[in-house]
LOSE-401953 format. One record per residue (C-alpha): chain; y negated, x, z. Coordinates in steps of 0.5 Angstrom, whole numbers. Example, Ala and Ser with C-alpha at 12.3 -4.5 7.8 and 13.67 -1.06 7.14 Angstrom:
% residues 2
<A <9 25 16>>
<A <2 27 14>>
This chain:
% residues 328
<A <-379 103 736>>
<A <-382 96 737>>
<A <-382 91 731>>
<A <-388 89 731>>
<A <-386 81 730>>
<A <-380 83 735>>
<A <-373 80 735>>
<A <-373 73 731>>
<A <-367 71 734>>
<A <-359 73 735>>
<A <-352 71 734>>
<A <-346 74 737>>
<A <-349 81 737>>
<A <-353 80 730>>
<A <-360 82 730>>
<A <-366 79 726>>
<A <-372 84 726>>
<A <-379 84 722>>
<A <-384 89 722>>
<A <-390 89 717>>
<A <-394 95 717>>
<A <-400 90 716>>
<A <-400 90 724>>
<A <-401 98 724>>
<A <-407 103 723>>
<A <-407 106 716>>
<A <-406 113 719>>
<A <-399 110 723>>
<A <-396 105 718>>
<A <-392 110 714>>
<A <-390 114 720>>
<A <-387 107 723>>
<A <-384 105 717>>
<A <-380 112 717>>
<A <-378 110 724>>
<A <-375 103 722>>
<A <-371 106 716>>
<A <-368 111 721>>
<A <-366 106 726>>
<A <-363 101 721>>
<A <-361 106 715>>
<A <-360 113 719>>
<A <-365 119 718>>
<A <-369 119 711>>
<A <-375 124 709>>
<A <-380 120 705>>
<A <-386 122 701>>
<A <-391 117 697>>
<A <-397 118 693>>
<A <-403 121 699>>
<A <-408 117 694>>
<A <-405 110 695>>
<A <-405 106 702>>
<A <-398 105 704>>
<A <-396 98 706>>
<A <-389 95 707>>
<A <-386 89 710>>
<A <-378 89 712>>
<A <-374 84 715>>
<A <-368 87 718>>
<A <-361 84 720>>
<A <-356 89 724>>
<A <-349 87 726>>
<A <-342 89 727>>
<A <-342 89 719>>
<A <-348 95 719>>
<A <-355 94 717>>
<A <-359 90 711>>
<A <-366 89 710>>
<A <-370 85 705>>
<A <-376 90 704>>
<A <-383 90 700>>
<A <-386 97 700>>
<A <-391 101 696>>
<A <-387 106 691>>
<A <-384 112 694>>
<A <-379 118 694>>
<A <-374 118 699>>
<A <-369 124 700>>
<A <-363 125 705>>
<A <-361 133 705>>
<A <-356 137 710>>
<A <-361 136 716>>
<A <-362 128 715>>
<A <-354 128 714>>
<A <-353 132 720>>
<A <-357 127 725>>
<A <-353 121 722>>
<A <-347 119 726>>
<A <-342 116 722>>
<A <-341 116 714>>
<A <-343 109 710>>
<A <-343 106 704>>
<A <-350 105 701>>
<A <-353 100 697>>
<A <-359 98 694>>
<A <-361 91 690>>
<A <-367 91 686>>
<A <-371 85 687>>
<A <-377 88 683>>
<A <-379 95 680>>
<A <-374 100 678>>
<A <-370 105 683>>
<A <-367 112 681>>
<A <-362 115 684>>
<A <-359 122 684>>
<A <-353 124 687>>
<A <-348 129 685>>
<A <-351 131 679>>
<A <-351 124 676>>
<A <-357 120 676>>
<A <-357 112 675>>
<A <-363 108 674>>
<A <-363 101 677>>
<A <-368 95 674>>
<A <-369 88 676>>
<A <-362 85 678>>
<A <-358 91 678>>
<A <-354 94 684>>
<A <-353 102 686>>
<A <-348 104 690>>
<A <-348 111 693>>
<A <-345 115 699>>
<A <-349 117 706>>
<A <-345 123 707>>
<A <-348 126 701>>
<A <-355 129 699>>
<A <-359 124 695>>
<A <-365 123 692>>
<A <-368 116 690>>
<A <-375 114 687>>
<A <-377 107 688>>
<A <-382 105 683>>
<A <-386 99 681>>
<A <-394 97 678>>
<A <-396 96 685>>
<A <-389 95 690>>
<A <-382 96 689>>
<A <-378 90 692>>
<A <-370 91 694>>
<A <-364 89 698>>
<A <-361 95 702>>
<A <-355 95 706>>
<A <-351 101 710>>
<A <-345 99 711>>
<A <-340 104 716>>
<A <-334 106 712>>
<A <-330 105 718>>
<A <-332 97 717>>
<A <-329 97 710>>
<A <-323 101 712>>
<A <-325 107 708>>
<A <-326 112 713>>
<A <-325 118 709>>
<A <-327 115 702>>
<A <-333 119 698>>
<A <-337 113 694>>
<A <-339 115 687>>
<A <-346 114 685>>
<A <-345 108 681>>
<A <-349 103 677>>
<A <-347 96 677>>
<A <-351 92 672>>
<A <-354 85 673>>
<A <-348 82 668>>
<A <-343 86 672>>
<A <-344 84 679>>
<A <-339 79 681>>
<A <-341 72 682>>
<A <-340 71 690>>
<A <-344 77 691>>
<A <-349 75 687>>
<A <-350 69 690>>
<A <-351 72 697>>
<A <-357 77 694>>
<A <-360 71 691>>
<A <-360 67 698>>
<A <-361 73 702>>
<A <-367 75 697>>
<A <-371 68 698>>
<A <-369 66 705>>
<A <-368 72 709>>
<A <-374 70 713>>
<A <-372 63 713>>
<A <-365 63 715>>
<A <-361 62 722>>
<A <-359 68 724>>
<A <-352 65 724>>
<A <-352 64 717>>
<A <-354 71 716>>
<A <-349 74 720>>
<A <-344 71 715>>
<A <-348 73 709>>
<A <-348 80 712>>
<A <-340 80 713>>
<A <-339 77 706>>
<A <-343 82 703>>
<A <-340 88 707>>
<A <-333 85 704>>
<A <-336 84 697>>
<A <-340 91 696>>
<A <-334 96 695>>
<A <-330 90 690>>
<A <-337 90 685>>
<A <-337 97 685>>
<A <-329 97 683>>
<A <-330 92 678>>
<A <-336 95 675>>
<A <-336 97 667>>
<A <-342 102 668>>
<A <-340 107 663>>
<A <-341 114 666>>
<A <-337 120 667>>
<A <-334 119 674>>
<A <-333 112 672>>
<A <-329 113 667>>
<A <-325 119 670>>
<A <-322 115 675>>
<A <-322 108 672>>
<A <-320 109 664>>
<A <-313 108 663>>
<A <-314 112 656>>
<A <-314 120 656>>
<A <-318 120 650>>
<A <-324 116 653>>
<A <-324 121 659>>
<A <-324 127 655>>
<A <-330 125 650>>
<A <-334 124 656>>
<A <-333 130 658>>
<A <-334 134 652>>
<A <-340 130 651>>
<A <-343 131 658>>
<A <-341 139 657>>
<A <-346 139 650>>
<A <-350 134 652>>
<A <-356 139 650>>
<A <-354 141 643>>
<A <-358 137 638>>
<A <-352 137 633>>
<A <-347 133 637>>
<A <-344 128 633>>
<A <-337 124 633>>
<A <-334 129 628>>
<A <-335 135 633>>
<A <-332 131 638>>
<A <-327 128 633>>
<A <-325 136 631>>
<A <-325 138 639>>
<A <-320 133 641>>
<A <-316 133 634>>
<A <-317 125 633>>
<A <-320 122 627>>
<A <-328 120 627>>
<A <-326 112 627>>
<A <-321 113 633>>
<A <-328 116 637>>
<A <-332 110 635>>
<A <-326 105 637>>
<A <-326 108 644>>
<A <-333 107 645>>
<A <-332 100 642>>
<A <-327 99 647>>
<A <-332 101 653>>
<A <-337 96 651>>
<A <-342 102 648>>
<A <-342 107 642>>
<A <-342 114 641>>
<A <-350 114 639>>
<A <-352 109 645>>
<A <-348 114 650>>
<A <-351 120 648>>
<A <-358 118 648>>
<A <-357 114 655>>
<A <-354 121 658>>
<A <-360 125 655>>
<A <-366 120 658>>
<A <-362 121 665>>
<A <-363 128 665>>
<A <-370 128 662>>
<A <-372 122 667>>
<A <-369 127 672>>
<A <-373 133 671>>
<A <-379 129 670>>
<A <-379 127 677>>
<A <-376 133 680>>
<A <-381 138 677>>
<A <-376 143 674>>
<A <-380 148 671>>
<A <-386 146 674>>
<A <-388 140 670>>
<A <-386 143 663>>
<A <-389 139 657>>
<A <-386 133 655>>
<A <-384 135 648>>
<A <-380 141 651>>
<A <-376 137 655>>
<A <-374 132 649>>
<A <-372 138 645>>
<A <-369 142 651>>
<A <-364 136 652>>
<A <-362 134 644>>
<A <-368 130 641>>
<A <-370 133 634>>
<A <-376 128 634>>
<A <-381 126 639>>
<A <-383 120 637>>
<A <-376 117 637>>
<A <-375 120 644>>
<A <-381 116 646>>
<A <-379 109 643>>
<A <-372 110 646>>
<A <-375 112 653>>
<A <-380 106 653>>
<A <-373 102 652>>
<A <-370 105 657>>
<A <-375 106 663>>
<A <-381 101 661>>
<A <-386 106 660>>
<A <-388 112 657>>
<A <-385 119 660>>
<A <-392 121 662>>
<A <-393 114 665>>
<A <-386 115 668>>
<A <-388 122 671>>
<A <-395 120 674>>
<A <-391 114 678>>
<A <-390 120 683>>
């Protein structure tokens, strides 16, 4: 693959390349983009709305630490299934830092949604689906760090959301610089930043306080926090789910249930609502059940009142369920 603007510079095997689909025909731009992504981040299957012209600009940095890119693109859907994984030479940690738009990542039956300023970490060796959303475009920093590079060749990384407030300051500073200066910085500076990100990304994941089942099961020291999450997720579609039901199941008081969630920075109700919304958002974009009515999805996942569901959905995703579905 020949990058349209070629190699901008290199230092100690660090290569900076730029590609813009503006220099391709409308027919060839998307194919060129797929080839660039495969070269930088291993094979992906990608689709975008056929009624939209596809546009993308990528500034890619590759070196001993792996690959990173600063990308602005038309919203699209990306998949890595067994076919794409089998063509990948090594296991890597993937990460996306959202600059504008919204990123929905599903892996291991867990769906997370990253907003502007959030970070998502996930694994290259497991099937994954991500949907990059935006009114007209999506922008991010994307990383592919070989597991050998971070000394964890056998580690399977969880699909993990690190919110903007939980990203450790040194990594946040790297992201800020790369977001605004990757096109003008010297290759030597970019090489140092790439190495710093490769070292800090796994640490940021370990420091995250994102409240989700896998994270709690691994990180929470309290037995009841883990059991509460398991109980809730097993009954997330039950409209009768409430703190007293969970308390009775675990043999603890309702007050203690609330205390466990307070210690983790959330509430019972907030966690239940968030998990239900994640399930519904997944069904909206996956076409489960031949695109069932939105009301059916709301009631299927435990919402009793449609207007309450729509308000909660807009608050979490910034648009209505119908608009969310139509984005892809």
